C-alpha positions in Angstrom: -9.2 -10.9 -16.6 -5.8 -9.5 -16.8 -6.0 -8.9 -20.9 -9.7 -8.4 -20.6 -10.9 -5.8 -17.9 -9.4 -2.0 -17.8 -9.2 -1.6 -14.2 -7.8 -5.0 -13.2 -5.1 -4.9 -15.7 -3.7 -1.7 -14.8 -3.8 -2.9 -11.2 -1.6 -5.7 -12.0 0.7 -3.2 -13.9 0.6 -0.5 -10.7 1.6 -4.3 -8.5 4.0 -5.7 -10.8 6.0 -2.0 -10.6 5.4 -1.7 -7.0 6.5 -5.5 -6.3 9.8 -5.0 -8.1 10.8 -1.5 -7.0 10.9 -3.2 -3.3 12.6 -6.0 -5.2 15.0 -4.3 -7.1 17.5 -3.7 -4.1 17.9 -6.6 -2.8 18.9 -7.4 -6.2 21.3 -5.5 -6.7 22.9 -6.5 -3.5 23.6 -10.0 -4.3 24.7 -8.9 -8.4 27.0 -6.2 -7.9 26.8 -5.9 -12.3 23.7 -4.5 -12.3 24.6 -1.5 -9.9 26.5 0.7 -12.7 22.9 1.1 -13.9 19.9 1.4 -11.5 17.3 2.9 -13.8 18.0 0.4 -16.6 17.8 -2.9 -13.8 14.5 -2.0 -12.3 13.3 -2.0 -16.3 14.7 -5.1 -16.8 12.6 -6.7 -13.9 9.5 -4.9 -14.3 9.8 -6.3 -18.2 10.4 -9.8 -17.4 7.9 -9.4 -14.5 4.9 -8.1 -16.9 6.1 -10.8 -19.8 6.4 -14.1 -17.4 3.0 -12.7 -15.3 0.9 -12.4 -19.6 3.3 -15.2 -20.1 0.7 -17.4 -17.0 -2.0 -15.5 -18.4 -2.3 -16.9 -22.0 -1.5 -20.0 -21.5 -3.9 -20.3 -18.1 -6.9 -19.9 -21.4 -6.2 -23.2 -22.7 -7.6 -25.9 -22.6 -4.6 -28.5 -20.9 -4.4 -30.4 -18.2 -2.9 -30.4 -14.6 -0.2 -32.1 -15.6 0.9 -30.9 -18.2 -0.2 -27.1 -17.9 3.3 -27.5 -14.8 5.1 -28.6 -17.2 4.9 -26.0 -19.5 5.2 -23.5 -16.6 8.5 -25.5 -15.5 10.1 -25.4 -19.0 8.9 -21.9 -19.8 11.5 -21.2 -16.3 14.5 -23.3 -17.4 14.1 -22.0 -21.0 13.8 -18.3 -19.6 17.3 -18.9 -17.0 18.7 -20.4 -20.1 18.4 -17.4 -22.4 19.1 -14.6 -19.7 22.7 -16.4 -18.7 23.8 -16.6 -21.9 22.8 -12.7 -22.5 23.8 -12.0 -18.7 27.2 -13.8 -18.7 27.9 -15.7 -21.6 27.7 -12.5 -24.3 30.9 -12.9 -26.5 29.7 -16.4 -27.3 28.5 -16.8 -31.3 24.1 -17.3 -31.4 24.6 -20.8 -32.7 27.6 -22.0 -29.9 25.9 -23.9 -26.7 29.1 -24.9 -25.4 28.2 -21.8 -22.8 26.2 -24.4 -21.3 29.0 -26.6 -19.8 30.7 -23.2 -17.8 27.2 -21.9 -17.7 26.0 -24.9 -15.2 30.0 -24.6 -13.6 28.8 -20.8 -12.0 26.1 -22.4 -11.1 26.9 -25.0 -8.8 30.0 -24.7 -8.3 31.7 -23.4 -5.0 32.8 -20.4 -5.5 33.2 -17.6 -2.4 30.1 -15.1 -2.3 27.1 -15.2 -3.7 27.1 -17.2 -8.0 26.5 -13.4 -10.5 25.3 -17.0 -12.1 23.2 -18.3 -9.2 22.0 -14.4 -8.8 20.2 -13.9 -12.1 18.4 -17.7 -11.8 17.5 -16.7 -8.4 15.6 -13.0 -9.3 14.4 -14.7 -12.3 12.8 -17.5 -10.4 11.3 -14.9 -7.9 10.0 -13.5 -11.1 8.0 -16.3 -12.2 7.0 -16.6 -7.8 6.0 -13.6 -8.0 4.0 -14.3 -11.6 2.2 -17.6 -10.5 0.8 -15.1 -7.5 -0.8 -12.2 -9.8 -2.1 -14.2 -12.3 -4.5 -15.6 -8.9 -4.5 -12.4 -6.8 -7.9 -10.6 -5.8 -7.1 -7.0 -6.5 -9.5 -6.0 -3.8 -9.0 -2.6 -1.7 -8.4 -4.6 1.0 -5.3 -6.7 -0.2 -4.3 -3.5 -1.9 -3.8 -1.5 0.7 -1.7 -4.9 2.7 0.7 -5.1 -0.3 1.1 -1.6 -0.7 2.5 -1.3 3.1 4.1 -4.2 3.0 6.3 -3.2 0.0 6.6 0.0 1.6 8.6 -1.7 4.0 10.8 -4.0 2.2 11.8 -1.4 -0.1 12.6 1.1 3.0 14.7 -1.7 4.3 16.0 -2.8 1.4 16.4 0.5 -0.3 18.7 1.9 3.2 21.2 -1.3 3.5 22.0 -0.5 -0.7 22.3 2.8 0.1 24.8 2.4 2.5 26.4 -0.7 1.4 27.3 1.0 -1.8 26.6 4.5 -1.2 23.6 5.6 -4.5 20.7 7.5 -3.5 17.8 4.9 -4.4 15.6 8.3 -3.6 13.5 8.3 -6.8 12.6 4.3 -6.5 10.7 5.7 -3.2 8.6 8.6 -5.7 8.1 5.9 -8.2 6.6 3.3 -5.8 4.2 6.2 -4.4 3.0 6.6 -7.3 2.0 3.1 -8.7 0.8 2.2 -5.7 -1.0 5.5 -4.5 -2.7 4.4 -8.7 -3.3 0.4 -7.7 -5.3 1.2 -4.2 -7.4 4.3 -6.4 -8.3 1.3 -8.7 -8.7 -1.4 -7.0 -11.4 0.8 -4.5 -13.2 2.1 -8.1 -13.0 -2.0 -9.4 -14.5 -3.2 -5.8 -17.0 -0.2 -5.8 -17.8 -1.8 -8.7 -18.1 -4.8 -8.2 -21.3 -3.8 -5.1 -23.3 -2.6 -7.4 -23.6 -5.3 -9.3 -21.2 -3.3 -12.3 -20.1 -5.8 -14.5 -17.0 -4.0 -15.6 -17.8 -1.1 -17.9 -13.8 -0.4 -19.5 -12.4 3.1 -17.3 -13.0 6.2 -19.1 -9.7 8.4 -20.9 -10.3 11.3 -18.9 -11.5 9.2 -15.6 -7.8 7.8 -15.8 -6.1 11.3 -16.4 -7.4 13.4 -13.8 -6.8 10.1 -11.8 -2.9 10.5 -12.8 -3.1 14.5 -12.7 -4.4 13.8 -8.8 -1.3 11.3 -8.2 1.5 13.6 -10.2 0.4 16.6 -8.1 0.6 14.4 -4.8 3.3 12.9 -5.3 4.9 15.6 -6.6 4.1 18.0 -3.7 5.7 16.1 -1.3 8.5 15.4 -3.4 9.1 19.5 -3.4 8.4 19.9 0.2 11.4 17.0 0.6 13.8 18.5 -0.9 13.2 21.4 0.2 13.0 20.5 4.0 16.6 21.7 4.8 19.1 22.6 7.4 19.6 25.6 4.5 16.6 26.4 3.9 15.1 26.2 7.8 17.7 28.6 8.2 16.3 30.9 5.0 12.9 30.8 6.3 13.2 32.1 10.2 15.2 34.8 8.6 12.3 36.1 5.6 10.6 35.8 9.5 12.2 37.7 11.9 10.5 40.6 12.1 7.4 38.8 12.7 10.2 37.4 15.7 11.4 40.4 16.5 7.4 41.8 17.0 6.5 38.5 18.7 9.9 39.1 21.2 8.6 42.5 21.9 4.9 41.4 22.6 5.9 38.8 24.9 7.6 41.2 26.8 5.0 42.7 27.8 3.2 40.0 28.6 5.5 39.1 31.1 5.2 43.2 32.1 1.4 42.6 32.4 1.9 39.1 34.6 3.9 40.6 36.9 1.8 43.8 37.3 -0.9 41.3 38.5 0.8 39.4 40.4 2.3 41.6 42.2 0.1 42.4 45.2 -0.4 38.6 45.9 3.8 38.5 45.8 4.3 41.5 48.4 2.0 39.6 49.9 4.1 36.8 49.7 7.3 38.3 50.7 5.4 40.3 54.2 4.3 37.2 55.3 7.8 35.0 54.8 8.5 38.2 57.0 6.8 38.5 59.6 7.4 34.1 60.0 11.6 34.9 59.9 10.7 37.9 62.3 10.2 35.3 65.0 13.6 33.7 65.3 13.7 31.5 62.5 16.2 33.1 60.1 17.4 36.8 60.0 16.9 38.4 56.2 18.6 41.1 54.6 17.1 44.5 53.9 14.7 44.2 51.3 15.2 47.4 48.1 12.2 48.6 47.5 10.2 46.8 44.9 8.9 48.6 41.4 5.4 48.1 40.3 4.9 47.8 36.8 2.9 50.9 37.0 6.4 53.2 38.2 8.1 50.9 35.5 5.8 52.3 32.9 5.8 55.7 33.7 9.5 55.7 34.0 8.8 54.8 30.2 6.7 57.3 28.8 8.7 60.1 30.9 11.9 59.0 29.0 10.6 57.9 25.7 6.6 59.0 25.4 6.5 57.8 21.5 7.8 55.1 22.4 4.2 54.1 23.6 2.0 54.9 20.4 4.5 53.1 19.1 4.1 49.5 21.5 0.2 50.1 21.4 0.7 50.7 18.1 2.2 46.3 17.3 0.1 45.5 19.9 -2.9 46.6 17.3 -1.0 44.8 14.5 -0.8 41.5 16.8 -4.5 41.4 17.9 -5.8 42.3 14.2 -3.3 38.8 13.7 -4.0 36.6 16.5 -7.3 37.5 15.1 -7.3 36.9 11.6 -5.9 34.0 12.1 -8.5 32.2 14.9 -10.7 33.6 12.0 -9.4 31.2 9.4 -9.2 28.1 11.6 -12.7 28.3 12.4 -13.2 28.8 8.4 -11.4 25.8 7.5 -12.9 23.5 10.9 -16.6 24.5 8.8 -15.2 23.3 5.8 -13.6 20.0 6.5 -16.6 19.0 9.1 -19.3 19.8 5.8 -17.0 18.1 3.3 -16.9 14.9 5.8 -20.7 15.2 6.4 -21.5 15.0 3.4 -18.6 12.5 1.9 -20.2 9.7 4.3 -24.1 10.6 3.6 -23.0 10.1 -0.2 -20.8 6.7 0.3 -22.7 5.5 3.1 -20.2 2.4 3.5 -20.6 -0.6 6.0 -17.7 -0.6 8.4 -17.7 -4.2 8.5 -16.4 -5.0 4.8 -12.8 -3.0 5.4 -12.5 -3.8 9.3 -8.5 -3.2 10.7 -6.8 -7.3 11.3 -3.0 -6.2 11.3 -3.2 -9.9 10.5 -5.4 -11.4 12.2 -7.6 -11.9 9.0 -4.8 -13.7 7.4 -4.4 -16.1 10.3 -8.9 -16.7 10.9 -8.1 -17.6 7.1 -5.3 -19.8 7.4 -7.3 -21.8 10.2 -10.3 -22.3 8.9 -8.6 -23.9 5.9 -7.3 -26.0 8.2 -10.5 -27.3 9.5 -11.8 -27.8 6.1 -9.0 -29.8 5.7 -9.3 -31.6 8.9 -12.9 -32.1 8.1 -12.7 -33.3 5.1 -9.7 -36.1 6.0 -12.5 -37.2 9.4 -15.0 -37.5 5.6 -13.7 -39.3 3.6 -10.0 -40.7 4.9 -6.8 -40.2 3.3 -7.9 -42.0 0.0 -8.9 -41.3 -4.0 -12.1 -40.1 -3.0 -10.3 -37.2 -0.4 -8.4 -35.8 -3.5 -12.1 -35.6 -5.6 -13.8 -34.0 -2.9 -10.8 -31.6 -2.9 -11.2 -31.2 -6.8 -14.7 -30.0 -7.1 -13.9 -27.9 -3.9 -11.6 -25.9 -5.8 -14.1 -26.7 -8.7 -16.2 -24.1 -7.1 -13.7 -22.3 -5.6 -12.3 -20.9 -8.5 -16.5 -20.2 -10.1 -17.2 -18.0 -7.5 -13.8 -16.1 -7.9 -14.7 -15.4 -11.9 -18.1 -14.3 -10.4 -16.7 -12.1 -8.5 -14.2 -10.8 -10.8 -17.4 -10.2 -13.4 -19.3 -8.5 -10.5 -21.7 -11.1 -8.7 -20.0 -11.8 -5.8 -21.0 -14.6 -3.0 -21.9 -13.7 0.9 -20.2 -14.1 3.9 -22.0 -17.3 5.2 -25.0 -17.8 1.8 -25.3 -21.1 1.0 -24.6 -22.3 -2.3 -28.3 -23.7 -3.2 -29.1 -19.5 -2.5 -26.2 -18.6 -4.4 -27.1 -20.5 -7.2 -29.5 -17.6 -10.0 -26.4 -14.7 -9.3 -24.5 -17.6 -11.0 -26.7 -18.3 -13.1 -27.2 -14.6 -13.6 -23.5 -14.1 -14.0 -22.7 -16.9 -16.9 -25.9 -16.7 -18.3 -26.4 -20.1 -20.7 -25.0 -22.3 -18.1 -27.5 -23.3 -15.7 -27.7 -26.5 -15.8 -23.7 -27.1 -15.7 -24.0 -25.0 -12.4 -26.0 -26.7 -11.1 -24.5 -30.0 -11.4 -21.1 -27.8 -10.1 -22.9 -26.9 -7.2 -24.7 -29.4 -5.9 -21.8 -31.3 -5.9 -20.0 -28.9 -3.7 -22.7 -29.2 -1.9 -22.4 -32.7 -1.4 -19.0 -32.7 0.0 -19.4 -30.0 1.6 -22.1 -30.5 4.1 -22.6 -34.0 3.8 -20.4 -37.5 3.7 -21.5 -38.9 -0.1 -18.3 -39.0 -2.8 -17.7 -37.9 -5.5 -17.2 -40.7 -8.4 -14.4 -40.1 -10.5 -16.9 -40.0 -14.1 -19.0 -37.4 -11.9 -15.4 -35.9 -11.6 -15.2 -35.6 -15.0 -17.8 -34.7 -15.8 -18.0 -31.1 -13.8 -14.3 -30.2 -14.9 -15.3 -29.9 -18.5 -18.9 -28.1 -17.2 -16.0 -26.0 -15.4 -14.0 -25.9 -18.2 -17.8 -24.8 -21.2 -18.2 -21.8 -18.5 -15.1 -20.9 -19.1 -14.9 -20.9 -22.6 -18.1 -19.3 -22.5 -16.7 -17.0 -19.9 -14.0 -15.7 -22.4 -16.2 -15.6 -25.8 -18.4 -13.2 -23.5 -14.7 -10.7 -23.1 -14.0 -10.7 -26.2 -17.5 -9.3 -27.0 
């Protein structure tokens, strides 16, 4: 699927770049020699993860048995770890000289002060293999990519902060790379999911649409990077100094507003003062003689008498302020109307169901895990701990992989849809394989709903049917 569908390939590449972005700071904390060139370390880790993912994808396309498949994968992990040790730590040895294997094993297992570099290299390589294994069985749904984006961002912030504190290096550029790849992955996953909902078999993502998506992501991330670069104390004070005339005008307006409020509140304050004087005149306390209060009208008259042109200047400034305020209110009103109109049009065009992407804050993962444990307990109760239990689990895995292949081709199974009702949809997804699909569906219903075990001859036939469907699916994808 990684090599036949352009959308899925792009999503997997973006996810690989995101995972390497948050893994790089943690790995550099334990492998000090790579701190001198963080950029090259990121590129090499990304190349390794992409290469291991493609190797496992090509290996899964073969007809190897499960045991041989596992042995081959383990052999690749061990071989790449040894090659990595030889290239990184023992590069000065001749290519045909294998005497460096002894020091390499000593560097791995002999106790040393701190974490040995050889162990950091092997551990990082095994982690990349683990992520490659997860990538080959991952569903690129919109919700799943969004969860990976949020989790990876949290890990990048934590790891980058610790690494910057320890080494003093700035890893902000790694954050911009993560945002770029994350936005691309989320957008392409959404496009892929919408295509699956419309029963599309997966048309390639056109170059024009991909180019527009890249431009939009680059503009978004670049704009945010520019804004964050200018968000400093010096830039803020510089912006405030440019707008100094506005603040002076606002100060004048504020003074006039306070004078107007004093003029409005003057009768109330005079009445309150007279009331308090009558109360205190009763003998509670003696008040000192009060000076006469100058009202707003007297103050304005004194101001106009001293400088007649000052009053006209204040009127002009008040008119400017009112004009600016009216323009701001009008602009905000137009913006709100435009946003409301755009939102209504978007909702009408998409007409999405809210249940499909409900936010669970992790409860969905726990629910699926609990459901898997309940299903396994049901199988143990019906078949006991025996070889029949292993056969039942194998049948369920075969049917689950078959449903996953169909969903990738745009023929997903609806929630709570019975397997016999889903069989015609499977037949449309894999044309010409009706008999094999019928046998797999019937066997799944036997072990999932009933207590009839599957014989080993039937299990061998089901495996042959599944490989037949896989070969047909690969041949159709190649065409």
